[in-house]
Backbone as CSV, one residue per row, in Angstrom:
resi,resn,N_x,N_y,N_z,CA_x,CA_y,CA_z,C_x,C_y,C_z
1,UNK,4.061,12.176,-5.644,5.235,11.457,-5.224,4.871,10.344,-4.218
2,UNK,3.938,10.639,-3.317,3.526,9.643,-2.324,2.890,8.430,-3.007
3,UNK,2.022,8.701,-3.949,1.356,7.627,-4.687,2.389,6.786,-5.427
4,UNK,3.348,7.431,-6.047,4.376,6.737,-6.807,5.184,5.797,-5.908
5,UNK,5.559,6.259,-4.732,6.316,5.412,-3.807,5.497,4.185,-3.402
6,UNK,4.226,4.377,-3.096,3.379,3.233,-2.726,3.229,2.261,-3.895
7,UNK,3.139,2.787,-5.097,3.043,1.930,-6.279,4.327,1.119,-6.448
8,UNK,5.473,1.749,-6.256,6.754,1.031,-6.348,6.818,-0.087,-5.313
9,UNK,6.360,0.217,-4.110,6.382,-0.802,-3.049,5.430,-1.943,-3.398
10,UNK,4.287,-1.627,-3.977,3.364,-2.673,-4.398,4.007,-3.545,-5.473
11,UNK,4.689,-2.911,-6.412,5.361,-3.641,-7.481,6.500,-4.510,-6.957
12,UNK,7.164,-4.033,-5.909,8.326,-4.729,-5.365,8.314,-4.620,-3.838
13,UNK,7.553,-5.479,-3.164,7.447,-5.396,-1.704,8.795,-5.474,-0.980
14,UNK,9.796,-6.069,-1.600,11.122,-6.123,-0.974,11.726,-4.733,-0.807
15,UNK,11.275,-3.784,-1.620,11.715,-2.400,-1.469,11.345,-1.880,-0.090
16,UNK,10.129,-2.190,0.358,9.708,-1.756,1.689,10.618,-2.334,2.764
17,UNK,10.987,-3.589,2.640,11.861,-4.229,3.626,13.180,-3.461,3.734
18,UNK,13.664,-2.964,2.605,14.939,-2.227,2.591,14.818,-0.818,3.178
19,UNK,13.642,-0.191,3.042,13.517,1.212,3.464,12.678,1.401,4.718
20,UNK,12.156,0.320,5.293,11.196,0.483,6.389,11.771,1.184,7.617
21,UNK,13.068,1.132,7.806,13.627,1.847,8.962,13.673,3.359,8.730
22,UNK,13.419,3.779,7.486,13.465,5.198,7.149,12.083,5.811,6.890
23,UNK,11.060,4.980,6.815,9.749,5.480,6.401,8.645,4.875,7.267
24,UNK,7.597,5.662,7.475,6.445,5.183,8.232,5.183,5.763,7.596
25,UNK,4.026,5.222,7.927,2.781,5.772,7.374,2.593,7.260,7.692
26,UNK,3.135,7.697,8.810,3.014,9.104,9.203,3.782,10.036,8.272
27,UNK,4.706,9.495,7.471,5.448,10.311,6.513,4.602,10.707,5.307
28,UNK,3.464,10.052,5.131,2.570,10.362,4.027,1.603,11.441,4.490
29,UNK,1.657,12.587,3.838,0.889,13.743,4.306,-0.573,13.691,3.884
30,UNK,-0.896,12.963,2.830,-2.297,12.808,2.431,-2.890,11.640,3.210
31,UNK,-4.028,11.874,3.848,-4.630,10.869,4.729,-4.854,9.530,4.030
32,UNK,-5.357,9.556,2.811,-5.623,8.307,2.095,-4.328,7.509,1.940
33,UNK,-3.266,8.165,1.521,-1.995,7.468,1.325,-1.419,6.979,2.644
34,UNK,-1.606,7.737,3.702,-1.144,7.305,5.013,-1.859,6.035,5.457
35,UNK,-3.169,5.995,5.240,-3.949,4.800,5.609,-3.555,3.598,4.751
36,UNK,-3.383,3.837,3.447,-2.954,2.760,2.555,-1.582,2.252,2.976
37,UNK,-0.665,3.173,3.255,0.693,2.776,3.655,0.664,1.961,4.938
38,UNK,-0.122,2.398,5.908,-0.188,1.675,7.184,-0.607,0.224,6.957
39,UNK,-1.682,0.035,6.217,-2.180,-1.322,5.971,-1.193,-2.111,5.103
40,UNK,-0.669,-1.465,4.065,0.259,-2.131,3.164,1.511,-2.590,3.914
41,UNK,2.062,-1.722,4.750,3.277,-2.063,5.490,3.012,-3.209,6.467
42,UNK,1.863,-3.162,7.132,1.499,-4.253,8.049,1.372,-5.573,7.284
43,UNK,0.709,-5.517,6.142,0.521,-6.723,5.327,1.857,-7.281,4.835
44,UNK,2.727,-6.411,4.364,4.029,-6.870,3.866,4.828,-7.502,5.001
45,UNK,4.780,-6.889,6.178,5.486,-7.466,7.328,4.981,-8.865,7.653
46,UNK,3.696,-9.115,7.379,3.100,-10.436,7.622,3.273,-11.368,6.423
47,UNK,3.790,-10.825,5.300,3.968,-11.622,4.098,2.683,-11.902,3.354
48,UNK,1.684,-11.040,3.522,0.391,-11.282,2.886,-0.285,-9.995,2.442
49,UNK,0.286,-9.351,1.460,-0.302,-8.134,0.919,-1.651,-8.463,0.301
50,UNK,-2.697,-7.746,0.738,-4.056,-8.015,0.287,-4.672,-6.728,-0.271
51,UNK,-4.496,-6.476,-1.580,-5.009,-5.241,-2.170,-6.510,-5.047,-1.981
52,UNK,-7.289,-6.112,-2.057,-8.743,-5.981,-1.894,-9.089,-5.452,-0.508
53,UNK,-8.393,-5.919,0.513,-8.651,-5.447,1.879,-8.288,-3.969,2.019
54,UNK,-7.238,-3.550,1.329,-6.851,-2.135,1.369,-7.949,-1.286,0.741
55,UNK,-8.451,-1.708,-0.398,-9.510,-0.964,-1.084,-10.776,-0.918,-0.230
56,UNK,-11.098,-2.035,0.406,-12.323,-2.119,1.202,-12.274,-1.317,2.500
57,UNK,-11.127,-0.767,2.841,-11.038,0.091,4.025,-11.820,1.392,3.814
58,UNK,-12.104,1.714,2.565,-12.727,2.993,2.227,-14.174,2.793,1.797
59,UNK,-15.055,3.673,2.267,-16.467,3.626,1.898,-16.738,4.430,0.637
60,UNK,-16.027,5.517,0.476,-16.225,6.423,-0.646,-15.658,5.812,-1.933
61,UNK,-16.455,5.833,-2.995,-16.052,5.225,-4.266,-14.799,5.875,-4.849
62,UNK,-14.690,7.184,-4.707,-13.503,7.887,-5.216,-12.255,7.437,-4.481
63,UNK,-12.364,7.307,-3.160,-11.225,6.839,-2.370,-10.883,5.389,-2.702
64,UNK,-11.894,4.570,-2.922,-11.643,3.184,-3.313,-10.887,3.134,-4.632
65,UNK,-11.284,3.978,-5.553,-10.624,4.028,-6.852,-9.162,4.451,-6.711
66,UNK,-8.921,5.456,-5.887,-7.552,5.925,-5.672,-6.715,4.852,-4.977
67,UNK,-7.285,4.196,-3.981,-6.566,3.115,-3.289,-6.271,1.972,-4.253
68,UNK,-7.215,1.679,-5.144,-7.003,0.616,-6.130,-5.875,0.977,-7.077
69,UNK,-5.795,2.238,-7.455,-4.754,2.646,-8.396,-3.367,2.504,-7.784
70,UNK,-3.289,2.539,-6.476,-2.009,2.371,-5.784,-1.741,0.907,-5.484
71,UNK,-2.727,0.210,-4.947,-2.472,-1.113,-4.381,-2.626,-2.275,-5.347
72,UNK,-3.232,-2.049,-6.503,-3.419,-3.162,-7.432,-2.374,-3.215,-8.530
73,UNK,-1.733,-2.104,-8.801,-0.753,-2.062,-9.875,0.423,-2.959,-9.520
74,UNK,0.575,-4.022,-10.268,1.733,-4.888,-10.108,1.773,-5.703,-8.841
75,UNK,0.671,-5.812,-8.115,0.679,-6.570,-6.865,1.168,-7.989,-7.122
76,UNK,2.146,-8.370,-6.352,2.753,-9.685,-6.506,1.724,-10.787,-6.272
77,UNK,1.579,-11.729,-7.219,0.610,-12.814,-7.029,0.881,-13.639,-5.780
78,UNK,2.120,-13.750,-5.370,2.444,-14.521,-4.173,1.940,-13.840,-2.923
79,UNK,1.874,-12.521,-2.939,1.426,-11.793,-1.755,-0.080,-11.609,-1.729
80,UNK,-0.774,-11.874,-2.825,-2.220,-11.662,-2.888,-3.004,-12.821,-2.302
81,UNK,-2.392,-13.895,-1.920,-3.124,-15.055,-1.395,-3.860,-14.750,-0.147
């Protein structure tokens, strides 16, 4: 469920703007998702979602793959600059 929510936010960053008063990175119980959410939310607030930077936060290849599966799906081209 956590992964799905992050994927939805990646697909539609405006969703985060609507729900940000109700959700925080600490609400994600899996550490990887919490870290991804923290960076993703910060990036969206700045108007510059950067999936590559999210993936590069992780050294472990498995974690990079999992972060990529969340942060690259449907990433808005306008936010990837």
